[in-house]
Each structure stands twice: as C-alpha cells, then as structure tokens.
C-alpha positions, 0 to 999 in steps of 0.5 A: 295255587291258582291258574289263570286261564283266559280260554274257557274251553282249555280251562275246563279241560285243565280242571277236569283233567286235574279232577280226574288225576285227583280221583284216580289217585284216590281210587288207586289208594283205596283199591290197593290190595292187601299183601294177603287175600282171603284164602291165600296159601303162604309158604315160608321157605327158608333154613333153620331160622324159618324152621324155628318158625317163630317169626312167621307164627307171630306174622300169622298171629297178626293176621289172625287177630287184625283181619279175622274174617280173612282166612290164610294158611301159613306153611312152614317150608323151612329146613335146618341147614338148607341152601338154595340148591337144597330147596330146589331139590325139594321143590315139588314134594315139599313147597309146591305140593302145598299149592301155595298162592305166595312164597316168602323166601329167605336164603343165605345164612348156609349159602355163604359158608361161615366155616370159609371165614376162619384165619386159615382162609384169609388168603387168595385161595380163601377169597376164591371159595368165598367168591364161588359160594356167593356165585353159586348162591346167585345162580340158584337163588335165581332158579328159585325165582324163575320156578316161583314166577313160572308157577305164577306165585307171588314172591316175598323176598326176605333178605337174610338175617345177620351173623353177629360177628361183633359179640364179645363172647367165647363162642367161635367166631367166623368173622366176615360172615356178616359182611357176606350176608350183606352182599347176599342181601344186596343181590336179593334186592337186585333179584327183587327188582328183576322179578318185580317182587316184595322185599323185606329187609331183616339185615339192616334193622337187625344189624343196627339193633345189634350195634345199639345193644353192643355199645351198651354191652359188648356181650349183648346180642340180637342172636342166640349165643351161637351167632346165628339164630335170633332168639324170641325178641330177634324173631319179634323184630323180624315180624315187626320188619315184615309187617311194618314194610309190606302191610302197616296196619296201625289200628286195632281200632280207634274208638272216639266217644263224644257227646253226639253218637253219629259224630262219635261213629264218624270219627271212629275206626274199625269199630261200630258204636252204639247205645252211647249215654251221658248220665250224671257224669257216667259214660256208657256205650257198646262197641264191636271192634272189627279186630283183636289186639296183639298179645306179646309173648313174655319172651319177645317183650324185650323187643318192644324196646327196640322197635315201635311195634306198639306205636306203628302196629297195635293201637287199640285207641279209646278217646272219650270226652269225659265231663270234668276233671279228676280220675276215671274208672274204665270198665269193660263188661263189668271188669275194671281195666284201669283208672285214668285221668280226664286228660289221658281219656281226652288224649286217648289211651291205648288198650292194646296191651292192657291184659285186663281187657276181655279183648286182650284175653280173647286174643291170648286164646287165639295166640295159644292156638297159633303156638300149637300149630307152630308146635305141630308144624315143628314135628312135620319139619323134623320128618322132612329134615331127616328124610332129605338129609338122612334117608335120601340114599336109604333102601326103599319101602323100609318098615319104621323099625328098619329105619330106626336100625338104619338111622342108629347106625348112621348116628354111630358111623357119622354123628357119634355123640351129636346130641342134635342128630340123636335127638332128630333121629329119635323124634323122627321114629316118633313122628313119622307114624303119626304124620297123617294125624299131625297134618290133620291136627294142624288143619283142625287147629286152623279151624279153631283159630277162625272159630275163636278170633271174631270179636265180640261186642262189649259194654263200656262204662266210664265214671268218675272216681270219687 
C-alpha cells in the first residue's frame, strides 16, 4: 500500500511512526518470555489425576529435553479425591511450603460430586444439590486464586478433564457429570480472565477425541474403565494440550545442509554446524543440536494418532542437498540410522522418533530419570494422602507402630475389604520413616536430569547406496 503525501514533515512523521510500530511489534515478539524461566519452581495442584503425575511428568520431560539449560523443578501437589476446599486446608503445608514461583491448578472432578448424578437425583431436590456443589466450587476456587495472587504466584488454570458418560460399558455411569464438568470449566475460564492467568482447556480436546473414538467403537474411551482417570494416552493428550497452548516449540532442531557452510548455518535452527564437506558424492559434517528429541513411551503411543504432537512439537529435521538421485545411507557417529531417497533428504526427514540415533538414546536416558522422579514423588503423595485424609484427628506424636495400629483399626472399622485403603495404609507405614531420604532422592535425581540432558556434538555422514 502506498501513501500519497504532499507535506514532507507530515510524511516523515508517518514513516517514523510506522517504522517505530513495526520495530516495537518485532521487539515484543522477540522479548516475550517463555512460560517457565530458569529456576522456576512449579506446583501442579489437583486431585487424583494430578496425583497420578503422568501428564506433568511428560511436561517435565519435554522441558528437560527441549530446554536443557533451563533448570526447572516440578512438584506433584495432587491428592486423590481432593476438592478445592481440601486444597485450601493444605495450602501452607503442602503447596506454599515448596516456595513455588508458578502454580498449575486443576480441580473439579470431585467438586461436582459425580455420585449426585443418579436416577434417584433427577428431580428438584437433586438439581438443588448439584447446583449447591457447583456454587461451592465457584466460591472455593476463587479463594484459591486469591491466595495464589496474594503470594504473587503466576497461575496456570487447567480446565477439568472429562468424565466419560457415553462409553457403552458395564461400569456404573453417573450420567450428567461430564456436563457439570463443562460448566466447571466455563467457570474456570471466567476466573482466568478475572485474575489474568494462563488457561489450558483439557475438556474440549479430550471430549472431541472421545467422541471420535466412540464413533468407531462405542466401548472405546480416552479415560480408563472407571470413566474418570485418563490412561497413558489420555495423559499424553493433556501434555500436548498444555504445551501446544502455552509454549509451542516445534523444532528440536532444523539442520539444513547445502553446498555452502555459511548458508547452511544461516538456514538452520537451534543447532551449530561445522566441518561441512562434499567429497565424491559423500557428505559429512558435525552438528551440535541445542535440544534432544522427545521420546514417547510405548504406553502413550496411541495418542500420536489423536494429536499432531510430532508435527507441532517434535521436529528434528534434517534437510540435505545431496548430489544425484537414488538412495542414500545416513549414519551418525558411525551408526547407520536409515536409508533415504534423494527426494526425502532434500525435502527433509524428521529424526525425532528414530530410535537408532544417539540423540534419541540420550533422551531415553533422561526419560528414565524423570520417570524415577515420578515414582519417588508418588511415595511422597501417599504420605500426604494418608495424613490429610486419615490422620487429621489422630493423637499427636504417635510412633510409627502406634500409627500402624491406628490405621489397621480404621481399616477394620470404616474400610473393611477396601484394597485401595489397605494398600495406601500399608505403603504409608513403609514410606513415612523414609520421607527425608525420599525427598533427598528426588533432589539427587533432579541433579541427574541436568547432568544427562546436555546435547552432544555428533558426526554425520550421508553417502550413496550402491
């Protein structure tokens, strides 16, 4: 678009203003901070889905592999069966005690009280009870947000996940719970605007995927058989939604190899290329990528067909201007990782899920450490679950043997035959005396993550296959 200007002074002013606006917009885009900063301490606060820990374990692994120089500490602050009022009660001891810089909050599944959604409650009295539950949820979630803001904590609100009320299974179905969770999510979206927080919508994407699965098989579900708790693929979808919404980072690296080293460097992304040589149809170079690929667990693999994780968040692209046609062998550090056509190499191949590469194998080691952190955190969450849920009214200063006797009596009187409670009580007796050592183990494992996750320089060779 051209602007006709008959006054030089005015025209100059317009040009300067326009350039200033352009530069300001560019500057803003460049300076926009990442979601998490180096040194951030992030508490994931929630109920049993957060307590499970898998989705934020995936998120933790993503940051450890994608931003290896940005040290983050993630805390599992989920408790099975918890509601907003319960989170208020454990605020000081179990959340703020971690000295967080950011809070990722997800609450609602238990607050809407699925047990109210039965045939017997489909009447005026039942409707009142359901509305009362939602109103209490509104009140208590706002109290949570007020406390977080008072403590100058940046908050990420996560809408509740779905309750699968449509799967054709024999599991008891509290039909209407998912609609209540939708309302809960709408409320949290309003709270996000009111308190200026970031927002992640799990409900919409999970509900869509669930409907698509059930259009093909009415017994399929993105949750587990209990209609509530996502299985591993569901947790992976949650991680995808979190990352793609708040901090999309497409490239592990984009390695562009042409005839000229400087041009190759200029076109590449998030990597450093050296020693580029073309010799009798053989192409060699060294490359240091700034990130590692994301290794997807076997259990989560089905989710790759549901969300474009690889396309959106896991591109380790190698694009090479090879000479001639035919097929070419790619090796990294002397390991043959694949055979590709000339067109495939010129268009670009994604190495991110190639399990033969040394980068992927290094990422798998990081994943193993992150998974061990999740397992150790689960032991700590077992301690908190029992203490907040079953030892609040117990006599103070009991020995571990006295606590064991107290819990056995409680099991016999209130939870007889409950494998869930028997398992948790037994685990508590085992874990509680080791609490300090478990906490230290987690700190050591976190150190191990950032010792193992730094990318290494690798030697590449591409040669024609005879």
